[in-house]
C-alpha positions in Angstrom: -99.1 -78.6 128.6 -98.3 -75.4 126.8 -100.6 -73.6 129.3 -98.4 -74.9 132.2 -95.2 -74.0 130.5 -96.3 -70.4 129.8 -97.0 -69.3 133.4 -93.7 -70.9 134.7 -91.8 -69.1 131.9 -93.5 -65.9 132.9 -92.7 -66.3 136.5 -89.1 -67.0 135.7 -89.0 -63.9 133.5 -90.8 -61.8 136.1 -88.5 -62.9 138.9 -85.5 -62.1 136.7 -86.9 -58.7 135.9 -87.8 -58.0 139.4 -84.4 -59.1 140.5 -82.8 -56.8 138.0 -85.1 -53.9 138.7 -84.7 -54.0 142.4 -80.9 -53.8 142.4 -80.3 -51.0 140.0 -82.5 -48.5 141.8 -80.5 -49.3 145.0 -77.3 -48.6 143.0 -78.7 -45.5 141.2 -80.3 -43.8 144.3 -77.0 -42.8 145.9 -75.7 -41.8 142.4 -78.6 -39.5 141.8 -78.2 -37.9 145.2 -74.5 -37.4 144.6 -75.1 -36.0 141.1 -77.5 -33.5 142.4 -75.1 -32.3 145.0 -72.2 -31.9 142.5 -74.1 -29.3 140.5 -73.1 -26.8 143.2 -69.8 -27.0 145.0 -69.5 -27.3 148.7 -69.0 -24.0 150.5 -70.9 -22.0 147.8 -73.9 -20.2 149.2 -77.1 -18.8 148.0 -77.0 -15.0 148.5 -80.5 -15.0 150.1 -79.3 -17.6 152.7 -76.3 -15.4 153.6 -78.7 -12.4 154.1 -80.8 -14.5 156.5 -77.7 -15.6 158.4 -76.4 -12.1 158.4 -73.0 -13.1 156.9 -70.9 -10.3 155.5 -69.6 -10.4 152.0 -66.0 -9.5 151.1 -65.3 -8.4 147.5 -62.0 -9.5 145.9 -59.6 -6.5 146.0 -58.2 -7.5 142.6 -61.2 -6.1 140.9 -60.1 -2.6 141.6 -56.8 -3.0 139.9 -58.0 -4.5 136.6 -58.5 -1.3 134.6 -60.7 -3.4 132.3 -62.7 -1.7 129.5 -66.3 -2.8 129.6 -66.6 -3.4 125.9 -63.5 -5.7 125.6 -63.5 -9.4 126.3 -62.2 -10.4 129.8 -59.9 -12.8 127.9 -57.8 -9.7 126.9 -56.7 -9.1 130.5 -53.0 -9.7 131.1 -53.4 -11.4 134.5 -55.4 -14.5 133.7 -55.0 -15.9 137.3 -57.2 -13.0 138.7 -60.1 -14.2 136.5 -60.2 -17.6 138.4 -60.6 -16.0 141.8 -64.0 -15.8 143.5 -65.7 -12.4 143.2 -66.9 -12.6 146.8 -65.9 -14.3 150.0 -67.8 -16.5 150.9 -68.5 -17.6 147.3 -72.1 -17.3 146.0 -74.0 -19.0 143.3 -75.3 -15.7 141.7 -75.1 -12.0 142.3 -76.7 -9.0 140.7 -74.4 -6.2 139.5 -76.1 -2.9 139.6 -74.9 0.1 137.5 -75.5 3.7 138.7 -77.7 4.5 135.7 -80.1 1.6 136.5 -78.8 -1.3 134.4 -78.6 -4.5 136.3 -76.8 -7.7 135.1 -76.6 -11.1 137.0 -73.4 -13.1 137.2 -74.1 -16.9 137.9 -71.9 -19.9 138.5 -73.1 -22.8 140.6 -69.5 -23.5 141.7 -69.1 -19.9 142.9 -69.2 -16.7 140.9 -65.6 -15.8 139.8 -64.3 -12.5 138.7 -64.4 -13.8 135.1 -68.2 -14.6 135.5 -68.9 -11.1 136.6 -66.8 -9.6 133.8 -68.5 -11.9 131.2 -71.9 -10.7 132.4 -70.9 -7.1 132.1 -69.1 -7.6 128.7 -72.3 -9.2 127.3 -74.1 -5.9 127.9 -71.4 -3.6 126.5 -69.6 -5.6 123.8 -71.4 -3.7 121.0 -70.8 -0.3 122.3 -67.9 1.8 121.0 -65.6 3.6 123.5 -67.0 7.0 122.5 -70.5 5.8 123.2 -69.8 5.2 126.9 -69.2 8.0 129.3 -67.3 5.8 131.8 -65.8 2.9 129.8 -63.4 1.4 132.5 -64.3 -0.7 135.5 -63.1 0.9 138.7 -64.4 -1.9 141.0 -67.4 -3.2 142.9 -69.0 -2.0 146.1 -71.3 -4.0 148.5 -73.7 -1.8 150.4 -75.8 -4.0 152.6 -78.0 -1.2 153.7 -79.1 -0.6 150.1 -79.4 -4.2 148.9 -77.8 -7.3 150.4 -78.1 -9.3 147.2 -76.3 -7.0 144.7 -73.0 -5.2 144.1 -72.7 -1.7 142.9 -70.5 -1.4 139.8 -68.1 1.6 139.8 -66.7 3.0 136.5 -64.2 5.6 135.5 -63.1 7.5 132.4 -59.5 6.2 132.1 -57.5 3.3 133.4 -54.8 4.1 135.9 -51.3 4.7 134.6 -49.8 2.0 136.7 -50.9 -0.7 134.3 -48.9 -2.8 131.8 -48.1 -2.2 128.1 -51.3 -3.1 126.2 -53.6 -0.8 128.2 -51.1 2.1 128.1 -51.2 1.9 124.2 -55.0 2.2 124.3 -54.8 5.1 126.7 -52.4 6.9 124.5 -54.7 6.6 121.5 -57.6 8.1 123.5 -55.5 11.1 124.5 -54.8 11.9 120.8 -58.5 12.0 119.9 
């Protein structure tokens, strides 16, 4: 009798398990697909795909007015709203930033590389350098030259920030003039 009871118990357990196991995968399958898609935002492109399609990149004009020192944190900028803007239009997941002397850093963000992402990548390379160690310590802006390389931006630097900036930067500029 115990032999008869065991198989029926097992079939009940098996049917319960198979009933449970068949419904969660159905529920989880769309969730997994949705989760995968959310890692990169809609409308954000892979730079290689843009090159294949021949889509032009537009660089945010705000980068030219930052007068940001490469060895200071991007958080020290007065205009925090600029940091949230996309570096390029259309937004890309990653872009290489090429310095004239050969250094290359990569800014990445699956939701679209912002100005802050680019400045963070640059700052990581220069944060341990003193002002006098750098020939051109101020960011002048970025340039996209599709003939040279579609997938990277050229970083332009300058010696001093422009005088049209606000308080904190002028103080730093004044200190440098005294040295």
